[in-house]
Backbone as numpy.savetxt, mean C-alpha at the origin, in Angstrom:
# Nx Ny Nz CAx CAy CAz Cx Cy Cz
6.83 7.41 -3.23 8.10 8.33 -3.27 8.20 9.42 -4.35
8.36 10.55 -3.73 8.24 11.74 -4.47 9.66 11.79 -5.38
9.28 12.51 -6.52 10.34 12.34 -7.75 11.69 12.80 -7.08
11.81 13.69 -6.10 12.96 14.65 -5.76 13.64 13.57 -4.50
13.29 12.35 -4.15 13.59 11.75 -3.34 14.55 10.17 -4.09
15.63 10.42 -3.69 16.37 8.87 -4.45 16.72 8.11 -3.12
16.30 7.07 -3.25 16.34 5.76 -2.32 17.51 5.10 -2.40
17.90 4.38 -1.32 19.16 3.90 -1.25 19.36 2.80 -2.58
20.35 2.63 -3.19 20.48 1.68 -4.29 20.35 0.38 -3.78
19.75 -0.49 -4.21 19.08 -1.95 -3.49 19.91 -3.23 -4.07
20.63 -3.20 -4.96 21.12 -4.45 -5.75 22.29 -4.19 -6.19
23.44 -4.01 -5.22 24.78 -4.19 -5.51 25.35 -5.54 -5.34
26.73 -5.83 -5.54 26.99 -7.49 -5.79 26.69 -7.89 -4.58
27.35 -7.28 -3.31 27.35 -8.04 -2.27 25.91 -8.16 -1.76
25.32 -7.51 -2.14 23.74 -7.81 -1.31 22.92 -8.37 -2.03
23.30 -8.97 -3.29 22.56 -9.87 -4.12 23.00 -11.12 -3.49
24.26 -11.57 -3.09 24.59 -12.38 -2.37 23.96 -13.00 -0.98
23.71 -11.43 -0.28 22.74 -11.78 0.98 21.31 -11.84 0.38
20.78 -11.45 -0.49 19.37 -11.68 -0.82 19.28 -13.26 -1.24
20.56 -13.46 -1.74 20.54 -14.88 -2.15 20.53 -16.11 -1.05
21.09 -15.52 0.26 21.03 -16.44 1.35 20.11 -16.55 1.92
19.37 -14.96 1.88 17.84 -14.94 2.81 17.05 -15.87 2.02
16.86 -15.88 0.93 15.70 -16.28 0.10 14.49 -15.69 0.49
14.33 -14.42 0.40 13.33 -13.15 1.07 12.34 -14.30 0.58
10.86 -14.25 1.76 9.92 -14.98 1.76 8.73 -13.99 1.64
7.92 -14.17 0.67 6.70 -13.37 0.50 5.49 -14.38 0.68
4.51 -13.99 1.86 3.48 -14.87 2.24 4.07 -16.33 2.42
5.06 -16.75 2.79 5.56 -18.07 2.88 6.10 -18.61 1.69
6.48 -17.91 0.61 6.87 -18.52 -0.52 8.37 -17.76 -0.65
9.25 -18.68 -1.18 10.94 -17.99 -1.18 10.75 -17.69 -2.71
11.20 -16.57 -2.56 11.73 -15.64 -3.89 13.05 -15.36 -3.95
13.50 -15.86 -5.10 15.34 -15.52 -5.53 15.22 -14.32 -6.15
15.77 -13.59 -5.68 16.00 -12.11 -6.37 17.54 -11.97 -6.62
18.24 -12.99 -7.04 19.66 -12.74 -7.43 19.76 -12.86 -8.88
19.03 -13.21 -9.42 18.92 -13.33 -10.97 18.75 -12.23 -11.95
20.16 -11.55 -11.96 19.95 -10.35 -12.68 19.39 -10.17 -14.10
19.31 -11.70 -14.76 18.73 -11.49 -16.21 17.25 -11.22 -15.94
16.44 -12.06 -14.72 15.17 -11.90 -14.76 15.03 -10.36 -13.95
15.66 -10.24 -13.34 15.39 -8.57 -12.77 15.59 -7.44 -13.93
16.41 -7.70 -15.19 16.53 -6.84 -16.04 15.26 -6.92 -17.14
14.58 -8.39 -17.38 13.30 -8.63 -18.11 11.99 -8.24 -17.37
12.08 -7.73 -16.10 10.89 -7.21 -15.65 10.42 -6.06 -16.48
8.92 -5.99 -16.50 8.39 -4.60 -17.37 8.66 -3.60 -16.39
8.66 -2.22 -17.14 8.82 -1.30 -16.24 7.38 -0.65 -15.61
6.40 -1.06 -16.41 4.87 -1.29 -16.17 4.17 -2.13 -16.56
3.35 -2.65 -15.76 2.44 -3.65 -16.54 1.82 -3.14 -17.58
0.75 -3.96 -18.52 0.04 -3.60 -19.47 -1.36 -3.36 -19.34
-1.48 -1.96 -18.43 -2.76 -1.80 -17.96 -3.50 -0.63 -18.99
-4.72 -0.44 -19.14 -5.33 0.58 -19.75 -5.40 1.77 -18.49
-5.62 2.80 -18.87 -5.77 4.07 -18.26 -6.97 3.87 -17.20
-7.73 3.29 -17.52 -9.16 2.83 -16.63 -8.91 2.00 -15.82
-8.00 0.86 -15.74 -7.49 -0.21 -15.00 -6.29 0.31 -13.96
-5.64 1.12 -14.45 -4.49 1.90 -13.80 -4.86 2.38 -12.66
-6.03 3.34 -12.49 -6.65 4.07 -11.48 -6.92 3.12 -10.16
-7.25 1.65 -10.56 -7.35 0.79 -9.24 -6.09 0.10 -9.00
-4.78 0.84 -8.95 -3.56 0.04 -8.54 -2.99 1.35 -8.11
-2.43 1.08 -6.63 -1.37 1.93 -6.28 0.18 1.43 -6.82
0.89 2.71 -7.20 2.01 2.32 -8.14 3.60 2.73 -7.09
4.31 1.79 -6.58 5.66 2.07 -6.32 6.71 1.67 -7.04
7.56 3.23 -6.98 8.59 2.70 -7.60 9.77 1.82 -6.94
10.33 1.04 -7.88 11.43 -0.06 -7.16 12.52 0.70 -7.93
13.86 0.88 -6.98 14.96 1.62 -7.73 15.99 0.47 -7.52
16.49 -0.08 -8.84 17.28 -1.04 -9.04 18.84 -0.84 -9.30
19.79 -1.48 -8.54 21.13 -1.30 -9.05 21.64 -2.73 -9.92
22.27 -2.58 -10.98 22.75 -3.59 -11.31 24.41 -3.41 -11.46
24.97 -4.68 -10.96 26.34 -4.57 -11.25 27.11 -5.35 -12.73
27.59 -4.28 -13.36 28.09 -4.93 -14.95 29.71 -5.27 -14.88
30.04 -6.67 -14.65 31.34 -6.98 -14.49 32.23 -6.48 -15.21
31.97 -6.79 -16.89 32.44 -6.72 -17.67 32.99 -4.92 -17.86
32.24 -4.07 -17.40 32.72 -2.75 -17.51 32.94 -2.00 -16.02
32.80 -2.65 -14.93 33.33 -2.53 -13.88 32.46 -1.44 -13.25
31.20 -1.32 -13.66 30.42 -0.14 -13.44 29.04 -0.45 -12.78
28.08 -0.08 -12.23 26.85 0.08 -12.12 25.99 0.64 -12.89
24.71 0.08 -13.33 23.68 0.68 -13.87 22.27 0.64 -13.21
21.58 1.64 -13.50 20.43 1.86 -12.47 19.09 1.99 -13.47
18.17 1.42 -12.76 16.78 1.45 -13.66 15.72 1.59 -12.29
14.53 2.15 -13.11 13.30 2.11 -11.76 12.33 1.14 -12.55
11.86 0.21 -11.84 10.61 -0.47 -12.16 9.65 0.09 -11.18
8.29 -0.23 -11.56 7.37 -0.14 -10.54 6.23 -1.14 -10.52
6.15 -1.19 -8.94 5.28 -2.21 -8.26 4.15 -1.90 -8.33
2.99 -2.29 -9.17 1.81 -2.21 -9.34 0.90 -2.87 -8.33
0.25 -2.74 -7.20 -0.46 -3.42 -6.33 -1.71 -3.00 -6.42
-2.65 -3.86 -6.83 -4.26 -4.11 -6.96 -4.70 -3.85 -5.82
-5.85 -2.54 -5.96 -6.56 -2.17 -4.73 -7.69 -3.14 -4.52
-7.68 -3.71 -3.06 -8.73 -4.83 -2.77 -9.47 -4.23 -1.88
-11.00 -4.09 -2.25 -11.97 -3.22 -1.12 -12.40 -4.26 -0.27
-12.77 -4.08 0.97 -13.55 -4.95 1.89 -15.08 -5.57 0.92
-14.80 -6.70 1.35 -15.97 -7.54 0.34 -17.15 -7.70 1.55
-18.11 -7.95 0.87 -19.64 -7.78 1.50 -19.80 -8.82 2.68
-20.28 -8.47 3.73 -20.30 -9.49 4.65 -21.66 -9.85 5.21
-21.68 -11.32 5.31 -22.92 -11.94 5.56 -23.53 -11.46 6.90
-22.57 -11.04 7.79 -23.22 -10.79 9.19 -23.94 -9.40 9.15
-24.07 -8.72 8.39 -24.49 -7.33 8.03 -24.05 -6.28 8.90
-22.50 -6.72 9.54 -22.06 -5.57 10.00 -21.36 -4.41 9.33
-21.42 -4.57 7.97 -21.14 -3.49 6.82 -21.92 -3.01 6.37
-23.51 -2.81 7.16 -24.52 -2.19 6.37 -24.08 -0.62 6.23
-23.68 0.30 7.04 -23.08 1.40 6.97 -22.36 2.11 5.96
-21.18 0.92 5.79 -20.15 1.01 4.79 -20.76 0.84 3.54
-22.03 -0.09 3.27 -22.50 -0.42 1.95 -22.95 0.58 1.77
-23.63 1.61 2.42 -24.17 2.99 1.85 -23.33 3.78 0.90
-22.25 3.98 1.60 -21.15 4.66 0.87 -20.53 4.31 -0.47
-20.36 2.76 -0.21 -19.66 1.92 -1.35 -20.78 2.11 -2.36
-21.92 1.75 -2.01 -23.22 1.84 -3.19 -22.96 2.98 -3.76
-22.66 4.22 -3.28 -22.72 5.56 -3.87 -21.31 5.80 -4.27
-20.50 4.76 -3.91 -19.29 5.40 -4.23 -18.24 6.72 -3.71
-19.04 6.74 -2.27 -18.46 8.04 -1.51 -17.78 7.86 -0.15
-16.97 8.38 -0.33 -15.71 8.54 0.88 -16.62 8.59 2.10
-15.99 7.54 3.02 -16.96 7.57 4.40 -16.41 8.59 5.27
-17.05 9.85 5.35 -17.02 10.62 6.22 -17.34 10.69 7.47
-16.51 10.47 8.74 -16.97 10.01 9.86 -17.68 11.20 10.58
-17.42 12.53 10.37 -18.16 13.53 10.97 -19.58 13.91 10.65
-19.38 13.66 8.87 -20.81 13.60 8.41 -21.75 12.61 8.81
-21.14 11.27 8.95 -21.91 10.09 9.37 -22.42 10.44 10.61
-21.79 10.75 11.73 -22.35 11.24 12.91 -23.54 12.14 12.96
-23.75 13.08 11.98 -24.88 13.89 11.95 -25.80 13.36 11.21
-25.45 12.03 10.48 -26.67 11.56 9.87 -27.14 10.36 10.50
-26.21 9.60 11.23 -26.60 8.85 12.39 -26.36 8.85 14.02
-26.93 9.60 14.68 -26.55 10.48 15.92 -26.36 9.46 16.57
-27.24 8.47 16.84 -27.37 7.46 17.59 -26.20 6.62 17.96
-25.53 6.76 16.85 -23.88 5.90 17.16 -22.82 6.76 17.47
-23.36 7.87 18.10 -22.22 9.12 18.16 -21.17 8.54 19.54
-21.93 8.11 20.76 -21.26 7.65 21.83 -20.03 6.97 21.58
-20.59 5.90 20.76 -19.41 4.81 20.61 -18.47 5.54 19.70
-18.65 6.03 18.93 -17.83 6.73 18.19 -16.95 7.60 18.88
-17.38 8.47 19.44 -16.67 9.62 20.51 -15.64 9.00 21.45
-16.19 7.68 22.05 -15.49 6.90 23.24 -14.22 6.11 22.16
-14.30 5.93 21.22 -13.44 5.32 20.07 -12.39 6.17 19.44
-13.05 7.37 19.26 -12.06 8.24 18.61 -11.83 9.65 19.46
-11.78 9.31 20.77 -11.89 10.63 21.60 -10.71 11.27 21.26
-9.38 10.95 21.23 -8.34 11.40 20.65 -7.74 11.44 19.56
-8.71 11.27 18.72 -8.47 11.40 17.40 -9.32 12.24 16.30
-10.37 12.90 17.25 -11.24 14.01 16.58 -11.03 14.58 15.77
-9.60 15.33 16.15 -9.32 16.31 15.35 -8.81 15.69 14.11
-8.20 14.78 13.85 -7.95 14.10 12.60 -9.23 14.04 11.91
-10.69 13.22 12.57 -11.53 13.03 11.55 -11.97 14.46 11.25
-11.94 15.58 11.78 -12.63 17.03 11.72 -11.43 17.57 10.38
-10.00 17.33 10.55 -9.36 17.44 9.33 -10.05 16.92 7.82
-10.35 15.95 8.03 -10.36 14.82 7.09 -12.16 15.71 6.46
-12.84 16.04 6.90 -13.86 16.47 6.79 -13.74 17.67 6.14
-12.93 18.73 6.61 -12.84 19.75 6.28 -12.29 20.08 4.70
-11.33 19.06 4.80 -10.81 18.95 3.57 -11.59 18.38 2.20
-12.86 17.66 2.70 -13.91 17.15 1.85 -14.58 18.21 1.55
-15.04 18.95 2.43 -16.07 20.01 2.20 -15.57 21.19 1.46
-14.10 21.42 1.55 -13.32 22.19 0.67 -13.40 21.97 -0.89
-13.08 20.51 -0.86 -12.81 19.70 -2.24 -14.10 19.64 -2.80
-15.49 19.66 -2.26 -16.60 19.86 -3.13 -16.80 21.23 -3.33
-16.24 22.19 -2.88 -16.38 23.58 -3.48 -15.31 23.96 -4.28
-14.16 23.49 -4.43 -13.23 23.87 -5.28 -12.56 22.77 -6.45
-13.30 21.57 -6.26 -12.89 20.46 -7.17 -11.17 20.27 -7.33
-10.66 20.76 -6.38 -9.37 20.89 -6.55 -8.73 19.12 -6.05
-8.32 18.34 -6.75 -7.91 17.22 -6.32 -6.68 17.08 -5.30
-5.82 18.19 -5.61 -4.52 18.01 -4.86 -4.92 18.11 -3.38
-6.08 18.87 -3.02 -6.63 18.74 -1.72 -6.67 17.59 -0.86
-6.70 16.41 -1.98 -7.23 15.23 -1.05 -6.00 14.69 -0.76
-4.83 14.80 -1.18 -3.59 14.15 -0.82 -3.26 14.49 0.59
-3.39 15.83 1.13 -3.37 15.61 2.69 -4.57 14.60 3.34
-5.66 14.64 2.89 -6.60 13.61 3.42 -6.32 12.16 3.70
-5.57 11.98 2.35 -5.24 10.67 2.26 -4.02 10.17 3.27
-3.24 11.32 3.59 -1.97 10.92 4.87 -2.96 10.90 6.04
-3.99 11.63 6.35 -4.59 11.27 7.60 -5.33 10.10 7.57
-5.94 9.30 6.35 -6.24 8.26 6.78 -5.35 7.68 7.05
-4.00 7.45 6.50 -3.09 6.57 6.86 -2.79 6.50 8.33
-2.82 7.62 8.92 -2.26 7.85 10.16 -3.29 7.42 11.39
-4.68 7.42 10.39 -6.01 6.45 11.46 -5.74 5.09 11.58
-5.29 4.75 10.25 -5.08 3.22 9.95 -4.28 2.45 11.52
-3.09 3.40 11.82 -2.14 2.80 12.78 -2.97 2.54 13.98
-4.30 3.17 14.31 -4.62 3.15 15.52 -5.91 1.90 15.71
-6.17 1.43 14.10 -7.12 0.51 14.36 -7.06 -0.93 14.72
-7.81 -1.61 15.18 -9.02 -1.30 15.06 -9.70 -0.96 16.26
-10.90 -0.15 16.34 -11.45 0.35 17.44 -12.75 -0.50 17.86
-13.54 0.29 18.83 -14.60 -0.55 19.07 -15.58 -0.58 18.04
-15.78 0.99 17.61 -16.55 1.35 16.80 -16.70 0.74 15.60
-15.38 0.55 15.15 -14.96 -0.10 13.84 -15.41 -1.54 13.95
-15.30 -2.14 15.05 -15.67 -3.63 14.95 -16.92 -3.93 15.05
-17.61 -2.95 15.87 -19.04 -3.25 15.99 -20.02 -2.74 15.03
-19.29 -1.52 14.25 -20.41 -0.65 13.39 -19.79 -0.54 11.70
-18.34 -0.42 11.38 -17.96 -0.43 9.89 -16.93 -0.96 10.20
-16.55 -2.33 10.15 -15.16 -2.87 10.32 -14.77 -2.57 8.65
-13.42 -2.41 8.55 -12.68 -1.96 7.45 -12.98 -0.74 6.60
-13.70 0.42 7.26 -14.08 1.22 6.76 -12.74 2.09 6.14
-11.63 2.25 7.08 -10.55 2.88 6.50 -9.83 2.32 5.45
-9.93 1.03 5.13 -9.32 0.57 4.26 -10.08 0.87 2.78
-11.52 1.00 2.64 -12.41 1.20 1.84 -11.94 2.94 1.45
-11.78 3.64 2.55 -11.54 4.89 2.34 -10.32 5.37 1.61
-9.32 4.30 2.27 -7.58 4.75 1.77 -7.65 4.40 0.05
-8.84 3.26 -0.17 -8.70 2.75 -1.88 -9.33 3.91 -2.53
-10.25 4.52 -1.75 -11.24 5.45 -2.34 -10.36 6.74 -2.78
-9.59 7.00 -1.77 -8.45 8.00 -1.92 -7.43 8.13 -2.89
-6.98 6.85 -3.20 -5.81 6.33 -4.05 -6.33 6.66 -5.36
-7.78 5.92 -5.61 -8.34 6.26 -7.04 -8.47 7.30 -7.27
-8.97 8.41 -6.65 -9.30 9.52 -6.70 -7.92 10.36 -7.03
-7.01 10.15 -6.44 -5.68 11.03 -6.44 -4.89 10.28 -8.06
-5.34 9.13 -8.27 -4.96 8.14 -9.49 -5.51 8.99 -10.79
-6.89 9.11 -10.70 -7.65 9.44 -11.65 -7.33 10.69 -12.15
-6.86 11.84 -11.22 -6.21 13.27 -11.42 -4.88 13.14 -11.93
-3.84 11.99 -11.78 -2.74 12.19 -11.69 -2.12 12.71 -10.96
-2.43 13.06 -9.76 -1.75 13.47 -8.71 -0.51 12.46 -7.97
0.48 13.38 -7.66 1.52 12.48 -7.64 1.48 12.48 -5.89
1.88 11.40 -5.34 1.64 11.15 -3.85 2.20 9.87 -3.69
2.58 9.62 -2.02 3.66 8.72 -1.72 3.14 8.20 -0.69
2.64 7.03 -0.12 2.59 6.28 0.80 3.38 5.80 1.65
3.11 5.68 3.26 4.41 4.54 3.88 4.74 3.54 3.96
5.69 3.03 4.15 6.04 1.75 3.54 5.08 0.68 4.49
4.91 1.31 5.51 3.95 0.43 6.06 2.62 0.09 5.49
1.90 1.15 4.93 0.61 1.18 4.20 0.93 0.44 2.84
2.20 0.72 2.56 2.18 -0.41 0.96 2.16 -1.51 1.36
2.80 -2.31 2.63 2.91 -3.44 3.08 1.66 -4.31 3.52
0.64 -3.24 3.77 -1.03 -3.60 3.87 -1.48 -3.80 2.67
-1.38 -2.91 1.90 -1.56 -3.20 0.45 -1.40 -4.26 -0.18
-0.23 -4.56 -0.05 0.63 -5.74 -0.79 -0.06 -6.89 0.00
-0.32 -7.05 1.43 -0.78 -8.17 2.04 -2.23 -8.69 1.69
-3.00 -7.57 1.63 -4.58 -8.06 1.03 -4.80 -8.20 -0.07
-3.65 -7.39 -1.19 -3.70 -8.03 -2.70 -3.54 -9.96 -2.34
-2.24 -10.29 -1.76 -1.86 -11.50 -1.87 -2.66 -12.40 -1.13
-3.66 -12.15 -0.09 -4.74 -12.73 0.30 -6.02 -12.66 -0.37
-6.17 -11.73 -1.28 -7.28 -11.89 -2.27 -6.69 -12.95 -3.40
-5.53 -12.80 -3.79 -4.88 -13.48 -4.99 -5.09 -15.05 -4.21
-4.54 -15.66 -3.07 -4.93 -16.95 -2.64 -6.27 -17.61 -2.24
-7.13 -16.48 -1.80 -8.38 -17.02 -1.56 -9.35 -17.39 -2.71
-8.84 -16.23 -3.94 -9.56 -16.97 -5.29 -8.84 -17.48 -6.14
-7.70 -18.00 -5.62 -7.03 -19.07 -6.49 -6.47 -18.52 -8.07
-6.07 -17.14 -7.92 -5.77 -16.57 -9.07 -4.28 -16.92 -9.95
-3.97 -16.74 -10.52 -2.69 -17.15 -11.37 -1.60 -16.32 -10.69
-0.41 -17.05 -10.33 0.56 -16.47 -9.71 1.43 -15.59 -10.56
1.39 -14.31 -10.25 2.19 -13.45 -10.99 3.73 -13.24 -10.56
4.31 -13.78 -11.27 5.83 -13.96 -10.85 6.52 -12.37 -10.78
6.29 -11.61 -11.76 7.01 -10.40 -11.71 6.42 -9.70 -10.24
5.11 -9.49 -9.86 4.72 -9.00 -8.87 5.23 -9.57 -7.50
5.51 -10.69 -7.63 6.27 -11.31 -6.28 7.86 -11.09 -6.30
8.17 -10.73 -7.58 9.68 -10.52 -7.05 9.50 -9.33 -7.16
9.04 -8.02 -7.56 9.05 -6.71 -7.30 8.67 -6.46 -5.65
7.70 -7.32 -5.37 7.16 -7.21 -3.88 8.38 -7.63 -2.80
9.20 -8.58 -3.41 10.10 -8.91 -2.39 10.99 -7.55 -2.42
11.50 -7.16 -3.54 12.45 -6.09 -3.91 11.95 -4.81 -2.86
10.95 -4.75 -2.77 10.13 -3.52 -1.97 10.49 -3.94 -0.53
10.11 -5.21 -0.19 10.24 -5.45 1.37 11.79 -5.26 1.70
12.92 -5.82 0.79 14.14 -5.59 0.88 14.63 -4.02 1.16
13.80 -3.27 0.14 14.49 -1.87 0.41 13.72 -1.36 1.46
12.83 -1.40 1.61 11.65 -0.77 2.97 12.31 -1.19 4.30
12.48 -2.54 4.34 12.67 -3.23 5.67 13.82 -4.40 5.30
14.89 -3.65 5.41 16.36 -4.10 5.20 16.77 -5.31 6.16
16.16 -4.80 7.34 16.30 -6.07 8.52 15.43 -7.28 8.70
14.24 -7.29 7.58 13.42 -8.24 7.82 13.90 -9.63 7.59
13.62 -10.34 8.78 14.08 -11.79 8.80 15.26 -12.24 8.95
15.92 -11.13 9.34 17.45 -11.23 10.06 17.61 -12.33 11.17
16.55 -12.28 11.86 16.56 -13.18 13.22 16.75 -14.76 12.60
16.45 -14.79 11.13 16.45 -16.07 10.61 17.93 -16.69 10.48
18.63 -15.77 10.10 19.94 -15.97 9.48 21.07 -16.37 10.46
22.04 -17.16 9.92 23.05 -17.87 10.66 24.22 -16.99 10.68
25.35 -17.54 11.77 26.46 -16.35 11.72 27.24 -16.17 11.00
27.26 -17.45 9.75 28.08 -17.51 8.73 27.54 -16.78 7.69
26.31 -16.26 7.86 25.61 -15.42 6.78 26.35 -14.17 6.61
26.67 -13.65 7.77 27.29 -12.25 8.04 28.84 -12.36 7.76
29.27 -13.35 7.13 30.78 -13.56 6.86 30.97 -12.61 5.43
32.29 -12.04 5.15 32.32 -11.70 4.06 32.67 -13.01 2.97
32.18 -12.96 1.38 33.09 -14.24 0.89 34.25 -13.45 -0.10
């Protein structure tokens, strides 16, 4: 979220009751989000070094607390830090092209790739015939970035990558370079973080990053991070307020 953007207050008294009823589910696990003391105890930011922080996407979560004794609301911003999970190496070899860029820590520029590996151009053009303009925009920005070294230019390219993700998968990505856009998105986020460029991703993109992080945690049996789970639950409540509404009972909509 941009600094000038003021999101809808998340947790007033009635909303806390609604969240309690819903028991927001994250990856199938119930997360109780009406414990104000727990919310207040959350760290504003996790303890990360500057080098580690580059590998996270940071999303502000705006929380509103009701203080009964003072009959007023208090406001606080916490940050959801989502670890960036890169595509893992594949045993089937379908990531052979992507690995070329991963090994060099370079952005996978599709237009440049087509120039270097023209034998794949037919399937790429068929897969992206109505989105070649987006690919050319990314290529133009990257070429300018190479000349100017101005990282602010990458913000626009990052948003174009977001747009491309909405149309995946394509035949080209399935057959030639699975998950290349996830790799590109993570690359962009790291570059913007490295130079402390302020940027904001769409809620659907953030949801994808959370899902990939949670799947990685589960697959590698990593220790549960309760603070992360709670902040992620709050993010979903703010970004998708009607999520799970189909599971509510009629009585849930009655005022207490």
